[in-house]
mmCIF file of the N, C-alpha and C atoms, coordinates in Angstrom:
data_MODEL
# 
_entry.id   MODEL 
# 
loop_
_atom_site.group_PDB 
_atom_site.id 
_atom_site.type_symbol 
_atom_site.label_atom_id 
_atom_site.label_alt_id 
_atom_site.label_comp_id 
_atom_site.label_asym_id 
_atom_site.label_entity_id 
_atom_site.label_seq_id 
_atom_site.pdbx_PDB_ins_code 
_atom_site.Cartn_x 
_atom_site.Cartn_y 
_atom_site.Cartn_z 
_atom_site.occupancy 
_atom_site.B_iso_or_equiv 
_atom_site.pdbx_formal_charge 
_atom_site.auth_seq_id 
_atom_site.auth_comp_id 
_atom_site.auth_asym_id 
_atom_site.auth_atom_id 
_atom_site.pdbx_PDB_model_num 
ATOM 1   N N  . MET A 1 1  ? 0.854   -1.324 -0.097 1.00 0.00 ? 1  MET A N  1 
ATOM 2   C CA . MET A 1 1  ? 0.072   -0.086 -0.095 1.00 0.00 ? 1  MET A CA 1 
ATOM 3   C C  . MET A 1 1  ? 0.620   1.095  0.609  1.00 0.00 ? 1  MET A C  1 
ATOM 4   N N  . SER A 1 2  ? 0.810   2.366  -1.054 1.00 0.00 ? 2  SER A N  1 
ATOM 5   C CA . SER A 1 2  ? 1.234   3.273  -0.414 1.00 0.00 ? 2  SER A CA 1 
ATOM 6   C C  . SER A 1 2  ? 0.902   4.129  0.300  1.00 0.00 ? 2  SER A C  1 
ATOM 7   N N  . GLU A 1 3  ? 1.925   5.239  0.529  1.00 0.00 ? 3  GLU A N  1 
ATOM 8   C CA . GLU A 1 3  ? 1.989   6.075  2.511  1.00 0.00 ? 3  GLU A CA 1 
ATOM 9   C C  . GLU A 1 3  ? 1.065   6.627  2.253  1.00 0.00 ? 3  GLU A C  1 
ATOM 10  N N  . ILE A 1 4  ? 0.213   6.408  3.483  1.00 0.00 ? 4  ILE A N  1 
ATOM 11  C CA . ILE A 1 4  ? -0.867  7.625  3.667  1.00 0.00 ? 4  ILE A CA 1 
ATOM 12  C C  . ILE A 1 4  ? -0.392  8.829  3.884  1.00 0.00 ? 4  ILE A C  1 
ATOM 13  N N  . ILE A 1 5  ? -0.499  9.687  3.415  1.00 0.00 ? 5  ILE A N  1 
ATOM 14  C CA . ILE A 1 5  ? -0.663  11.339 3.115  1.00 0.00 ? 5  ILE A CA 1 
ATOM 15  C C  . ILE A 1 5  ? -1.612  12.099 4.102  1.00 0.00 ? 5  ILE A C  1 
ATOM 16  N N  . THR A 1 6  ? -2.277  11.941 3.316  1.00 0.00 ? 6  THR A N  1 
ATOM 17  C CA . THR A 1 6  ? -3.510  12.680 4.081  1.00 0.00 ? 6  THR A CA 1 
ATOM 18  C C  . THR A 1 6  ? -4.959  11.798 4.349  1.00 0.00 ? 6  THR A C  1 
ATOM 19  N N  . VAL A 1 7  ? -5.903  12.709 5.174  1.00 0.00 ? 7  VAL A N  1 
ATOM 20  C CA . VAL A 1 7  ? -6.604  11.672 5.909  1.00 0.00 ? 7  VAL A CA 1 
ATOM 21  C C  . VAL A 1 7  ? -8.339  12.458 5.703  1.00 0.00 ? 7  VAL A C  1 
ATOM 22  N N  . GLY A 1 8  ? -9.233  11.969 4.989  1.00 0.00 ? 8  GLY A N  1 
ATOM 23  C CA . GLY A 1 8  ? -10.433 13.010 5.185  1.00 0.00 ? 8  GLY A CA 1 
ATOM 24  C C  . GLY A 1 8  ? -11.292 12.376 6.452  1.00 0.00 ? 8  GLY A C  1 
ATOM 25  N N  . LEU A 1 9  ? -11.899 12.784 7.084  1.00 0.00 ? 9  LEU A N  1 
ATOM 26  C CA . LEU A 1 9  ? -12.756 12.607 8.071  1.00 0.00 ? 9  LEU A CA 1 
ATOM 27  C C  . LEU A 1 9  ? -13.689 12.165 8.213  1.00 0.00 ? 9  LEU A C  1 
ATOM 28  N N  . ASP A 1 10 ? -15.250 12.076 7.424  1.00 0.00 ? 10 ASP A N  1 
ATOM 29  C CA . ASP A 1 10 ? -16.644 12.673 8.160  1.00 0.00 ? 10 ASP A CA 1 
ATOM 30  C C  . ASP A 1 10 ? -17.180 12.103 8.796  1.00 0.00 ? 10 ASP A C  1 
ATOM 31  N N  . LEU A 1 11 ? -17.394 12.583 9.705  1.00 0.00 ? 11 LEU A N  1 
ATOM 32  C CA . LEU A 1 11 ? -18.412 12.794 11.300 1.00 0.00 ? 11 LEU A CA 1 
ATOM 33  C C  . LEU A 1 11 ? -19.362 12.144 11.331 1.00 0.00 ? 11 LEU A C  1 
ATOM 34  N N  . ALA A 1 12 ? -20.253 11.197 12.129 1.00 0.00 ? 12 ALA A N  1 
ATOM 35  C CA . ALA A 1 12 ? -21.040 11.313 12.638 1.00 0.00 ? 12 ALA A CA 1 
ATOM 36  C C  . ALA A 1 12 ? -21.635 10.399 14.104 1.00 0.00 ? 12 ALA A C  1 
ATOM 37  N N  . LYS A 1 13 ? -22.733 10.130 14.619 1.00 0.00 ? 13 LYS A N  1 
ATOM 38  C CA . LYS A 1 13 ? -22.598 10.116 15.895 1.00 0.00 ? 13 LYS A CA 1 
ATOM 39  C C  . LYS A 1 13 ? -21.973 8.388  15.976 1.00 0.00 ? 13 LYS A C  1 
ATOM 40  N N  . ASN A 1 14 ? -22.590 7.652  15.327 1.00 0.00 ? 14 ASN A N  1 
ATOM 41  C CA . ASN A 1 14 ? -21.291 6.045  15.527 1.00 0.00 ? 14 ASN A CA 1 
ATOM 42  C C  . ASN A 1 14 ? -20.555 5.737  14.571 1.00 0.00 ? 14 ASN A C  1 
ATOM 43  N N  . VAL A 1 15 ? -20.830 6.138  13.291 1.00 0.00 ? 15 VAL A N  1 
ATOM 44  C CA . VAL A 1 15 ? -20.132 5.246  12.350 1.00 0.00 ? 15 VAL A CA 1 
ATOM 45  C C  . VAL A 1 15 ? -19.543 6.811  11.371 1.00 0.00 ? 15 VAL A C  1 
ATOM 46  N N  . CYS A 1 16 ? -18.293 6.775  11.438 1.00 0.00 ? 16 CYS A N  1 
ATOM 47  C CA . CYS A 1 16 ? -17.633 7.427  10.672 1.00 0.00 ? 16 CYS A CA 1 
ATOM 48  C C  . CYS A 1 16 ? -16.947 6.636  9.880  1.00 0.00 ? 16 CYS A C  1 
ATOM 49  N N  . GLN A 1 17 ? -16.215 7.698  8.241  1.00 0.00 ? 17 GLN A N  1 
ATOM 50  C CA . GLN A 1 17 ? -16.300 7.167  7.580  1.00 0.00 ? 17 GLN A CA 1 
ATOM 51  C C  . GLN A 1 17 ? -14.479 8.178  7.129  1.00 0.00 ? 17 GLN A C  1 
ATOM 52  N N  . VAL A 1 18 ? -13.457 7.287  6.646  1.00 0.00 ? 18 VAL A N  1 
ATOM 53  C CA . VAL A 1 18 ? -12.286 8.055  6.565  1.00 0.00 ? 18 VAL A CA 1 
ATOM 54  C C  . VAL A 1 18 ? -11.594 7.201  5.153  1.00 0.00 ? 18 VAL A C  1 
ATOM 55  N N  . HIS A 1 19 ? -11.214 8.240  4.255  1.00 0.00 ? 19 HIS A N  1 
ATOM 56  C CA . HIS A 1 19 ? -10.546 8.348  3.064  1.00 0.00 ? 19 HIS A CA 1 
ATOM 57  C C  . HIS A 1 19 ? -9.066  8.701  2.741  1.00 0.00 ? 19 HIS A C  1 
ATOM 58  N N  . GLY A 1 20 ? -8.035  7.517  3.153  1.00 0.00 ? 20 GLY A N  1 
ATOM 59  C CA . GLY A 1 20 ? -6.713  8.325  2.980  1.00 0.00 ? 20 GLY A CA 1 
ATOM 60  C C  . GLY A 1 20 ? -6.342  7.944  1.452  1.00 0.00 ? 20 GLY A C  1 
ATOM 61  N N  . ALA A 1 21 ? -5.539  9.238  1.253  1.00 0.00 ? 21 ALA A N  1 
ATOM 62  C CA . ALA A 1 21 ? -5.042  9.534  -0.005 1.00 0.00 ? 21 ALA A CA 1 
ATOM 63  C C  . ALA A 1 21 ? -3.854  9.588  -0.207 1.00 0.00 ? 21 ALA A C  1 
ATOM 64  N N  . ASP A 1 22 ? -2.807  9.187  -0.931 1.00 0.00 ? 22 ASP A N  1 
ATOM 65  C CA . ASP A 1 22 ? -1.272  9.534  -1.367 1.00 0.00 ? 22 ASP A CA 1 
ATOM 66  C C  . ASP A 1 22 ? -0.557  10.639 -1.605 1.00 0.00 ? 22 ASP A C  1 
ATOM 67  N N  . ALA A 1 23 ? 0.552   10.751 -1.786 1.00 0.00 ? 23 ALA A N  1 
ATOM 68  C CA . ALA A 1 23 ? 0.950   12.134 -2.542 1.00 0.00 ? 23 ALA A CA 1 
ATOM 69  C C  . ALA A 1 23 ? 0.787   12.490 -3.672 1.00 0.00 ? 23 ALA A C  1 
ATOM 70  N N  . SER A 1 24 ? -0.127  11.757 -4.778 1.00 0.00 ? 24 SER A N  1 
ATOM 71  C CA . SER A 1 24 ? -0.549  12.135 -6.288 1.00 0.00 ? 24 SER A CA 1 
ATOM 72  C C  . SER A 1 24 ? -1.844  12.929 -6.057 1.00 0.00 ? 24 SER A C  1 
ATOM 73  N N  . GLY A 1 25 ? -2.428  12.044 -4.619 1.00 0.00 ? 25 GLY A N  1 
ATOM 74  C CA . GLY A 1 25 ? -3.706  12.128 -4.358 1.00 0.00 ? 25 GLY A CA 1 
ATOM 75  C C  . GLY A 1 25 ? -4.981  11.213 -5.003 1.00 0.00 ? 25 GLY A C  1 
ATOM 76  N N  . ARG A 1 26 ? -4.134  9.803  -4.929 1.00 0.00 ? 26 ARG A N  1 
ATOM 77  C CA . ARG A 1 26 ? -4.862  8.661  -5.413 1.00 0.00 ? 26 ARG A CA 1 
ATOM 78  C C  . ARG A 1 26 ? -5.165  7.912  -3.651 1.00 0.00 ? 26 ARG A C  1 
ATOM 79  N N  . ALA A 1 27 ? -6.497  7.655  -4.035 1.00 0.00 ? 27 ALA A N  1 
ATOM 80  C CA . ALA A 1 27 ? -6.994  6.578  -2.770 1.00 0.00 ? 27 ALA A CA 1 
ATOM 81  C C  . ALA A 1 27 ? -6.728  5.316  -2.552 1.00 0.00 ? 27 ALA A C  1 
ATOM 82  N N  . VAL A 1 28 ? -6.386  5.324  -1.670 1.00 0.00 ? 28 VAL A N  1 
ATOM 83  C CA . VAL A 1 28 ? -5.226  4.238  -1.364 1.00 0.00 ? 28 VAL A CA 1 
ATOM 84  C C  . VAL A 1 28 ? -5.969  3.276  -0.048 1.00 0.00 ? 28 VAL A C  1 
ATOM 85  N N  . LEU A 1 29 ? -7.028  4.240  0.448  1.00 0.00 ? 29 LEU A N  1 
ATOM 86  C CA . LEU A 1 29 ? -7.417  3.768  2.153  1.00 0.00 ? 29 LEU A CA 1 
ATOM 87  C C  . LEU A 1 29 ? -9.017  4.516  1.708  1.00 0.00 ? 29 LEU A C  1 
ATOM 88  N N  . ARG A 1 30 ? -10.292 3.279  2.023  1.00 0.00 ? 30 ARG A N  1 
ATOM 89  C CA . ARG A 1 30 ? -11.681 3.863  2.272  1.00 0.00 ? 30 ARG A CA 1 
ATOM 90  C C  . ARG A 1 30 ? -11.785 3.066  3.381  1.00 0.00 ? 30 ARG A C  1 
ATOM 91  N N  . LYS A 1 31 ? -12.237 3.202  4.851  1.00 0.00 ? 31 LYS A N  1 
ATOM 92  C CA . LYS A 1 31 ? -12.964 2.665  6.199  1.00 0.00 ? 31 LYS A CA 1 
ATOM 93  C C  . LYS A 1 31 ? -13.978 2.844  6.657  1.00 0.00 ? 31 LYS A C  1 
ATOM 94  N N  . LYS A 1 32 ? -15.041 2.217  7.272  1.00 0.00 ? 32 LYS A N  1 
ATOM 95  C CA . LYS A 1 32 ? -15.723 2.775  8.342  1.00 0.00 ? 32 LYS A CA 1 
ATOM 96  C C  . LYS A 1 32 ? -15.263 2.408  9.362  1.00 0.00 ? 32 LYS A C  1 
ATOM 97  N N  . LEU A 1 33 ? -15.901 3.586  10.361 1.00 0.00 ? 33 LEU A N  1 
ATOM 98  C CA . LEU A 1 33 ? -15.023 3.063  12.084 1.00 0.00 ? 33 LEU A CA 1 
ATOM 99  C C  . LEU A 1 33 ? -16.217 3.584  12.319 1.00 0.00 ? 33 LEU A C  1 
ATOM 100 N N  . ARG A 1 34 ? -16.059 3.022  13.606 1.00 0.00 ? 34 ARG A N  1 
ATOM 101 C CA . ARG A 1 34 ? -17.007 2.878  14.718 1.00 0.00 ? 34 ARG A CA 1 
ATOM 102 C C  . ARG A 1 34 ? -16.615 4.110  15.890 1.00 0.00 ? 34 ARG A C  1 
ATOM 103 N N  . ARG A 1 35 ? -17.021 4.936  16.210 1.00 0.00 ? 35 ARG A N  1 
ATOM 104 C CA . ARG A 1 35 ? -16.777 5.785  16.954 1.00 0.00 ? 35 ARG A CA 1 
ATOM 105 C C  . ARG A 1 35 ? -15.721 5.317  18.302 1.00 0.00 ? 35 ARG A C  1 
ATOM 106 N N  . ALA A 1 36 ? -15.711 3.942  18.796 1.00 0.00 ? 36 ALA A N  1 
ATOM 107 C CA . ALA A 1 36 ? -14.919 3.577  19.598 1.00 0.00 ? 36 ALA A CA 1 
ATOM 108 C C  . ALA A 1 36 ? -13.534 3.031  18.865 1.00 0.00 ? 36 ALA A C  1 
ATOM 109 N N  . GLN A 1 37 ? -13.535 2.846  17.199 1.00 0.00 ? 37 GLN A N  1 
ATOM 110 C CA . GLN A 1 37 ? -12.317 2.789  16.640 1.00 0.00 ? 37 GLN A CA 1 
ATOM 111 C C  . GLN A 1 37 ? -11.405 3.842  16.339 1.00 0.00 ? 37 GLN A C  1 
ATOM 112 N N  . VAL A 1 38 ? -12.228 5.038  16.281 1.00 0.00 ? 38 VAL A N  1 
ATOM 113 C CA . VAL A 1 38 ? -11.586 6.555  16.117 1.00 0.00 ? 38 VAL A CA 1 
ATOM 114 C C  . VAL A 1 38 ? -9.787  6.392  16.352 1.00 0.00 ? 38 VAL A C  1 
ATOM 115 N N  . LEU A 1 39 ? -9.868  6.457  18.012 1.00 0.00 ? 39 LEU A N  1 
ATOM 116 C CA . LEU A 1 39 ? -9.002  6.532  18.226 1.00 0.00 ? 39 LEU A CA 1 
ATOM 117 C C  . LEU A 1 39 ? -7.370  5.329  18.036 1.00 0.00 ? 39 LEU A C  1 
ATOM 118 N N  . GLU A 1 40 ? -8.354  4.407  18.094 1.00 0.00 ? 40 GLU A N  1 
ATOM 119 C CA . GLU A 1 40 ? -7.038  3.744  17.622 1.00 0.00 ? 40 GLU A CA 1 
ATOM 120 C C  . GLU A 1 40 ? -6.691  3.303  16.110 1.00 0.00 ? 40 GLU A C  1 
ATOM 121 N N  . PHE A 1 41 ? -7.728  3.643  15.528 1.00 0.00 ? 41 PHE A N  1 
ATOM 122 C CA . PHE A 1 41 ? -7.010  3.561  14.457 1.00 0.00 ? 41 PHE A CA 1 
ATOM 123 C C  . PHE A 1 41 ? -5.315  5.153  13.838 1.00 0.00 ? 41 PHE A C  1 
ATOM 124 N N  . PHE A 1 42 ? -6.159  5.871  14.736 1.00 0.00 ? 42 PHE A N  1 
ATOM 125 C CA . PHE A 1 42 ? -5.289  7.089  14.090 1.00 0.00 ? 42 PHE A CA 1 
ATOM 126 C C  . PHE A 1 42 ? -4.211  7.163  15.150 1.00 0.00 ? 42 PHE A C  1 
ATOM 127 N N  . GLY A 1 43 ? -4.390  6.432  16.011 1.00 0.00 ? 43 GLY A N  1 
ATOM 128 C CA . GLY A 1 43 ? -2.618  5.684  17.219 1.00 0.00 ? 43 GLY A CA 1 
ATOM 129 C C  . GLY A 1 43 ? -1.782  4.902  16.069 1.00 0.00 ? 43 GLY A C  1 
ATOM 130 N N  . GLN A 1 44 ? -2.237  3.711  15.155 1.00 0.00 ? 44 GLN A N  1 
ATOM 131 C CA . GLN A 1 44 ? -1.601  3.130  14.287 1.00 0.00 ? 44 GLN A CA 1 
ATOM 132 C C  . GLN A 1 44 ? -1.034  3.774  13.091 1.00 0.00 ? 44 GLN A C  1 
ATOM 133 N N  . LEU A 1 45 ? -1.924  4.821  12.948 1.00 0.00 ? 45 LEU A N  1 
ATOM 134 C CA . LEU A 1 45 ? -1.249  5.251  11.907 1.00 0.00 ? 45 LEU A CA 1 
ATOM 135 C C  . LEU A 1 45 ? -0.151  6.302  11.555 1.00 0.00 ? 45 LEU A C  1 
ATOM 136 N N  . ARG A 1 46 ? 0.827   6.429  10.580 1.00 0.00 ? 46 ARG A N  1 
ATOM 137 C CA . ARG A 1 46 ? 2.272   7.339  10.509 1.00 0.00 ? 46 ARG A CA 1 
ATOM 138 C C  . ARG A 1 46 ? 1.291   8.931  10.687 1.00 0.00 ? 46 ARG A C  1 
ATOM 139 N N  . SER A 1 47 ? 2.144   9.622  10.474 1.00 0.00 ? 47 SER A N  1 
ATOM 140 C CA . SER A 1 47 ? 2.093   10.925 11.331 1.00 0.00 ? 47 SER A CA 1 
ATOM 141 C C  . SER A 1 47 ? 1.274   11.598 9.359  1.00 0.00 ? 47 SER A C  1 
ATOM 142 N N  . CYS A 1 48 ? 0.452   12.091 9.680  1.00 0.00 ? 48 CYS A N  1 
ATOM 143 C CA . CYS A 1 48 ? -0.181  12.646 8.144  1.00 0.00 ? 48 CYS A CA 1 
ATOM 144 C C  . CYS A 1 48 ? -1.454  13.615 8.369  1.00 0.00 ? 48 CYS A C  1 
ATOM 145 N N  . THR A 1 49 ? -1.911  15.074 7.063  1.00 0.00 ? 49 THR A N  1 
ATOM 146 C CA . THR A 1 49 ? -2.410  15.997 7.635  1.00 0.00 ? 49 THR A CA 1 
ATOM 147 C C  . THR A 1 49 ? -3.786  14.836 7.471  1.00 0.00 ? 49 THR A C  1 
ATOM 148 N N  . VAL A 1 50 ? -4.668  15.719 8.537  1.00 0.00 ? 50 VAL A N  1 
ATOM 149 C CA . VAL A 1 50 ? -6.017  14.790 8.557  1.00 0.00 ? 50 VAL A CA 1 
ATOM 150 C C  . VAL A 1 50 ? -6.788  16.328 7.987  1.00 0.00 ? 50 VAL A C  1 
ATOM 151 N N  . ALA A 1 51 ? -7.912  16.081 7.551  1.00 0.00 ? 51 ALA A N  1 
ATOM 152 C CA . ALA A 1 51 ? -8.910  17.559 7.450  1.00 0.00 ? 51 ALA A CA 1 
ATOM 153 C C  . ALA A 1 51 ? -10.275 16.514 8.323  1.00 0.00 ? 51 ALA A C  1 
ATOM 154 N N  . MET A 1 52 ? -11.560 16.897 8.168  1.00 0.00 ? 52 MET A N  1 
ATOM 155 C CA . MET A 1 52 ? -12.242 16.321 9.034  1.00 0.00 ? 52 MET A CA 1 
ATOM 156 C C  . MET A 1 52 ? -13.461 18.179 9.062  1.00 0.00 ? 52 MET A C  1 
ATOM 157 N N  . GLU A 1 53 ? -14.892 17.429 8.876  1.00 0.00 ? 53 GLU A N  1 
ATOM 158 C CA . GLU A 1 53 ? -15.874 18.508 8.751  1.00 0.00 ? 53 GLU A CA 1 
ATOM 159 C C  . GLU A 1 53 ? -16.027 19.438 9.743  1.00 0.00 ? 53 GLU A C  1 
ATOM 160 N N  . ALA A 1 54 ? -15.893 20.265 9.570  1.00 0.00 ? 54 ALA A N  1 
ATOM 161 C CA . ALA A 1 54 ? -16.642 21.400 10.494 1.00 0.00 ? 54 ALA A CA 1 
ATOM 162 C C  . ALA A 1 54 ? -17.761 21.427 11.074 1.00 0.00 ? 54 ALA A C  1 
ATOM 163 N N  . CYS A 1 55 ? -17.799 20.665 12.240 1.00 0.00 ? 55 CYS A N  1 
ATOM 164 C CA . CYS A 1 55 ? -19.308 20.970 12.925 1.00 0.00 ? 55 CYS A CA 1 
ATOM 165 C C  . CYS A 1 55 ? -19.124 20.483 14.257 1.00 0.00 ? 55 CYS A C  1 
ATOM 166 N N  . GLY A 1 56 ? -19.777 20.976 15.328 1.00 0.00 ? 56 GLY A N  1 
ATOM 167 C CA . GLY A 1 56 ? -19.599 20.290 16.657 1.00 0.00 ? 56 GLY A CA 1 
ATOM 168 C C  . GLY A 1 56 ? -19.263 18.952 16.857 1.00 0.00 ? 56 GLY A C  1 
ATOM 169 N N  . GLY A 1 57 ? -19.067 17.786 16.192 1.00 0.00 ? 57 GLY A N  1 
ATOM 170 C CA . GLY A 1 57 ? -18.672 16.351 16.321 1.00 0.00 ? 57 GLY A CA 1 
ATOM 171 C C  . GLY A 1 57 ? -16.759 16.977 16.219 1.00 0.00 ? 57 GLY A C  1 
ATOM 172 N N  . ALA A 1 58 ? -15.724 17.860 15.725 1.00 0.00 ? 58 ALA A N  1 
ATOM 173 C CA . ALA A 1 58 ? -15.122 17.989 14.707 1.00 0.00 ? 58 ALA A CA 1 
ATOM 174 C C  . ALA A 1 58 ? -14.373 18.220 16.370 1.00 0.00 ? 58 ALA A C  1 
ATOM 175 N N  . TYR A 1 59 ? -14.882 19.546 17.239 1.00 0.00 ? 59 TYR A N  1 
ATOM 176 C CA . TYR A 1 59 ? -14.332 19.638 18.751 1.00 0.00 ? 59 TYR A CA 1 
ATOM 177 C C  . TYR A 1 59 ? -14.221 18.780 19.063 1.00 0.00 ? 59 TYR A C  1 
ATOM 178 N N  . PHE A 1 60 ? -14.611 17.610 19.444 1.00 0.00 ? 60 PHE A N  1 
ATOM 179 C CA . PHE A 1 60 ? -14.779 16.640 20.585 1.00 0.00 ? 60 PHE A CA 1 
ATOM 180 C C  . PHE A 1 60 ? -13.589 15.961 20.336 1.00 0.00 ? 60 PHE A C  1 
ATOM 181 N N  . TRP A 1 61 ? -13.573 15.414 18.812 1.00 0.00 ? 61 TRP A N  1 
ATOM 182 C CA . TRP A 1 61 ? -12.488 15.002 18.415 1.00 0.00 ? 61 TRP A CA 1 
ATOM 183 C C  . TRP A 1 61 ? -11.195 15.759 18.348 1.00 0.00 ? 61 TRP A C  1 
ATOM 184 N N  . VAL A 1 62 ? -11.157 16.954 18.012 1.00 0.00 ? 62 VAL A N  1 
ATOM 185 C CA . VAL A 1 62 ? -9.317  17.433 17.893 1.00 0.00 ? 62 VAL A CA 1 
ATOM 186 C C  . VAL A 1 62 ? -9.470  17.624 20.053 1.00 0.00 ? 62 VAL A C  1 
ATOM 187 N N  . MET A 1 63 ? -9.992  17.211 20.237 1.00 0.00 ? 63 MET A N  1 
ATOM 188 C CA . MET A 1 63 ? -9.686  17.786 21.534 1.00 0.00 ? 63 MET A CA 1 
ATOM 189 C C  . MET A 1 63 ? -9.348  16.068 22.480 1.00 0.00 ? 63 MET A C  1 
ATOM 190 N N  . ARG A 1 64 ? -9.269  15.020 21.900 1.00 0.00 ? 64 ARG A N  1 
ATOM 191 C CA . ARG A 1 64 ? -9.464  13.640 22.382 1.00 0.00 ? 64 ARG A CA 1 
ATOM 192 C C  . ARG A 1 64 ? -8.244  13.669 21.878 1.00 0.00 ? 64 ARG A C  1 
ATOM 193 N N  . CYS A 1 65 ? -7.974  13.377 20.197 1.00 0.00 ? 65 CYS A N  1 
ATOM 194 C CA . CYS A 1 65 ? -6.617  13.442 20.199 1.00 0.00 ? 65 CYS A CA 1 
ATOM 195 C C  . CYS A 1 65 ? -5.296  14.697 19.497 1.00 0.00 ? 65 CYS A C  1 
ATOM 196 N N  . GLY A 1 66 ? -5.460  15.791 20.296 1.00 0.00 ? 66 GLY A N  1 
ATOM 197 C CA . GLY A 1 66 ? -5.160  16.647 19.694 1.00 0.00 ? 66 GLY A CA 1 
ATOM 198 C C  . GLY A 1 66 ? -3.793  16.916 21.148 1.00 0.00 ? 66 GLY A C  1 
# 
């Protein structure tokens, strides 16, 4: 698998969608994560840029992960 440079995170109450792209912008990861799996997933991921939607839930995740 190519190295993930950017991750897009679509937040939801129970299931979040994750999309990872390599340096050329090609999709290399698409995954559904339950809320309880999000921190574990990002804990195992190499350092990269994470983009998420601007909503009330985004602040919660920034405080948990940041």
